[in-house]
N, C-alpha and C positions, 0 to 999 in steps of 0.2 A: 506480612509479618512486620513487626517493629522491634527495636532493640529492647532488651530486658529493662533497661533503665529509662525507657521512653516515658514521657508524661504529656497528656494533652495540653493545649494551650490554657493558660490561667484565665479563669472566667467562664470557660466552657461548661455547659450543664450536662450532667450525666444523663444517659438514657439506659434504663435497666431492663425494659421489657417492651412488648409491642404496643401496650397502652401509652407508654411514654413517648415512643416513636410518633404514634398518632396525634399526640397532643403537641408536637413541635410547633412553634411559630414560624411563619414563612421566612422571616429574616434573622432567625436566631442562630446561636453559636453552640454546638452540641458535640458530645462524643459518646461512644458506646462504652458502657462499663461492663456489659456481658454479652455473651452470644445471644441473639434473639431469633425468633421465627415470625415471619410475617405472611399473613393470608389476606391482607387488605393493602391497597395502595394509599400512600399518604395523600391526603387532600384536605386542606384547610379552607376551602372555598365556602362561600355562603350557601345555605340550604336553599334550593329552588323548589323542592317538594320534599316529602317524607323519605323519598328513595334517592334523590339526585342532589348532588352538590355541584356548583360551578367550579370548573378547573381553576386552580391557583398554583402558580409556580412557587417552588422552593428556591429562594435566593440566598439562603444563609450558608452556613458552614457545618459539615458533619465529618468528624474525625472518627474513623472506624476503630482506631486504638488497637489495631491487630486482631480484632474480634471477627466473628462469622455471623453472616445473615443468611438464613434459610428461607427462600421465597417460593411462592406459587404464583405471584403476579409481580410486575415491575415494582420496585420500591416507590417511584414517583411517576406522576403523569408528565408534568412539565418541570424540568430541573434547569435552574439558572445560576447555581451557586458553586461551591466548591466541596468535593468529597474525596477523601484519601484514607489509606491504610486499612483496606477492607477486603475480606474474602466472601464470595457469594456461593451458596450451595442451593440445591433444589431444582426447580425447573419452571419455565414460563411457556404455557401454550396458549396461543391466541386463536380463538375460533369465532365465526360469525355470531355464535351464541354469547359472545362477550357483550352484546348489546344489553344483556341483563345485568352487567356490572356497570353501573352509571359511570363511574370515574373513567372507564376505558372505552365507552361507547362511541366517542366522537373522533376516533382516529384509528388508523391501521398501522401504526409503527409500534414496534416492541423491542425493549432491551432490558437487561437485568437490572440496571440502575434506574433508567427512565425510558419512557416511550419517546418523548422528544424534549428539545431544548429551544425555547422561543424568546428567551429574555436573559438579561445579565450580559455585561460588556466583557467580561473575563471568566468564562466558565472553565472549571479545571476538574479533571478526573485523574487522580495520582495514587499509584501503588494499589491498584485495584486488580484483584484476581477473580475472574468469573468461572465458576465450574458448572454452571447451570446451563442445560440445554435451552435454547430459545427456539420456539416453533411458531412462526406466524403464518398460520395455514387457513385462515378465514378470509373470504373476499370482503374486507372491510371498507376499503377506500382505494382510490387510484394511486395513493402514495403509500401502499402497504410496503413496509420495510422492516428489516430486523438486523440488530447489531448485538454482539456480545455485552457491550457496555450501554450503548445508546442507540435507540432506533433511528432517530432523525434529529438533524441540527438545522433549524430554520430561524436565523436571526441576522438580518442584513447588516445590522449595526454592531454585531458582537463577534467574538473570537472564542474558540474552545481549544483546550490543550488536553491531550491524552498523554500522561507521562508514566512510564514503567507499568503500563497496564497489560494484563495477560488474559487471554480468553482461552479456556479448555474445553468449553461445552460445544456441542454440535449446534450449528446455526441454520435454520431452515426457513425458507420464505417463499413469496409469491412474486416479489418484484425486486427491490433493491436489498441485497443480503451481504452483510460484511462481518468479519470476525470481531472488530472493535466498534465500528459505526456503520450503520446502514446507508444513510444517505445524508450529504451535506447539501441541502437545497439552497440555502443562502448563508452568507458569512463573510466577514472581512478576512479572517485567517482561520485555518483548520490545521492544527499541528499534532503530529505524532512522534513522540520520543521514546525510543527503546521499548516499543510495543511489540508483543509476540502473540501470534495466533497458533494454537495447537488443535484447535477443533475443526472437524470437517464442515466445510460451507457448501451447501447444496440447495437446489431448487425443489419445490414439490409441484410446480407446474412448468410448462414449456414457455414460460414468459419472464424468467428471472435473470438478472445479472448477479454475479457472485465474485467476491474477492476476499483475500486473506485479512486485509486490515480495513479498508474503506470501499464500499462499493461504488459509489458515485459522488462526484464533487461538482457543484456549480459555484463554488466560493471564489473569491478573488485571488486568494493564495492558499495552496495546500502544500504542506511540507512533511515528509517522511524522513526521519533520521534514526539510523540504527534499529530499524524494524526488521522482523523476521516472520515469515510464514512457513510452518513446518507441516502443514496439513493439506490433504487434497481439496481442490476447488473444482466443483462441476457446476455447469450453467445450462439451463433449459433453453436459453435464447442464444445471443451471439456475442456476449462480452464476458470474459473471465480473466482475472489477473491476480498474481501473487500479492501485490500491494493494493491496486485499485483496478476495477473492472472498466470504468468509463470516466475518463478525464473530460468532462463535458465543457467546462469553461474555466477561465482564469489561468494562472500560472502554476507550475508545480516544481519542487525540488525534491531530490532523492539523494540521500548521502548514507552511504554504508549500509544499504539495504540488501537483504538476501532472501531469495525464495528457494525453499527446498521440497515444496510440495508439488504434486502432479497437477497441471492446469488442464482441464478437459471440458471445453464447452461442447454442446450438442452440435452446433453449427457455428461458422463465422469466425470471430477474432479471440485471439489469446495471447497472453504475453507473461513472462515471468514477473515483470514489474507492473506493466499497464496492458490492459486488454485492448483498449482502443482509445483514440483521442480525437476531439473535434475542436480543440482549442486553438486560438490565435495568439496565445500568450507563450511564455518561455517554458521549456522543460529542460531542466539541467541537473547535473549530479552524477548518478551512477551510469548514465550514458553520456555521450559527448554532448557538450552544450550545443543546442540548436534552437533555431526558431521553427515552431510548428505552425504551418499553414494549411496542413492537410491531415488526413487520417494516417496514423502509423500503426500497423498491426501485423501480427503473425497469423496466417491462416493455417489451420490443422492440415497436415499432409497424411499420406499413407503411413500406417503404423510402422512398418519395417523401415521406411525411408526416415521417419522421425527418430527412430532408435539409432540408426546410423549417424544421423545428424548429432544427436546427443553424445554418442561415443566419441565423436571427433572434436568436441569441445571440452576443454579441461574443467574440472570442478571449481566452483566459486568464481566463474567467469561470466562476463557479459559479452554477447557476440551479436553483431549487427550485419545486415546485407545479405545478398544471395550471389555466391555462396558466402556463408557466415565467416566474419573475420572477428577475432577477439579484440576488443577494445579496452576491457578491464579485467584484472585478476586480483581477487582478495581485496576488492575495494579500491584498488589503485590503477591509474590510467596506464595502459601498456604503450610505452614509448620504444619502437624498435631501435632507434639510434642509441638508447642507453646500453643495450646488449650487444651492439655492434663492435667488433674488435677494430679499434681504430689504428692499431699498429701493424698487426699481421695480416694486412690486405694489399692486394695489388695497387701499384701506383699508376693511375691512368696517364699521367704525363710521360713517365718512363716507358709505359706500353706503347704510346704514340711516337716517341723517339725511336724506339726499337723498330716499329713498323716503317718509319722514314729511312732508317739506316739499311733495313733489309731491301727496300725499294731501290736505293742508291746503289748498293752492291749489285743487284740485278742489272740495273741500267749500265753500270760500269763494265759488267761482263759483255753486254750486248755491244757496247761501244768498242771494247777491245777486240771483239770478234770481228766486227766491221772493218777496223783498222788493219787486223791481220790479213783479211782478205785483200784489202787494197794494196798490200805489199806484194802480192802474187804477180809474176810477170804478165800473165794473161789479163789480169784485173788492171794492170797499169796501161796496158795496151788499149784496152777498152776505153779507159778514162782518157788517154790521150787522143 
């Protein structure tokens, strides 16, 4: 939503219907003047045949202006621009039969805004609310992935930001499945600021990784700030996480992130923030700063033991180690010395002096006893 007195940028062109959306230039500046319904994906590519257009990326700006778009397919195939202030309703279901839809035939990624992003140096998704379920359930390619906003980011020279984005739709897929983004395959920087997932994230085959915000990242730097997952995460393979399932490469920063959903992989690795990591970069923020040179993961345990473990950890806490030790509460590092009473505690120096005094008294008593014996007549005779 936008403020009542909000106005789109001067010079932006109004879009009033699906025809106007389809006619947008690839690098134009637009805003929605009405709610619209889309049953076709935007594609301004050149016609290859009577039924197929070459995929072209949208690199311009689209201001949703607080309006709603109802979709049955992703809005874009390849998105490399800026989009903001938009609510999305409807649903997206990707099947192998999508080969009949020329604009979608060449990839297995699905998202409400776009299938993937392969261009643009600074791609931005801001103030986007997705209510549409996304189901990538066709065996389309090896990179099958699904995200509430974007399916896949694959631009080695680019960066993408998701700011104040929210997913409320159930996201289902066969490989990389995330509430906001499915897979960051390449990228200089992937940033999530104040993003929330409320939709259930799950697999439809026994081969999927799943996470509340981003499923997998191979980017150089991935940052999560103020992100929340409220929904259950289930995985058919062995990685599931509240923020990210698989931190594959690069460095990671977590700041003020919270997971409230149940994390339940079928086998293998799970974590409130990270399912598993194979990175040699830095992981810092919500856990203590550390250099990661090996995998760090939590293995599922017996259900009753798991419940006992959860009951022993306070709410809004991050615990590490076996047995678990709380290192953060309410986003702040736990420092035991700050809670330690520095006044009403035993004085170790005084305690040692007391011990020495007690030993001296005991020795003095023994010496006195010996001296007393030496004063006895028989004792003196023996001595003499």
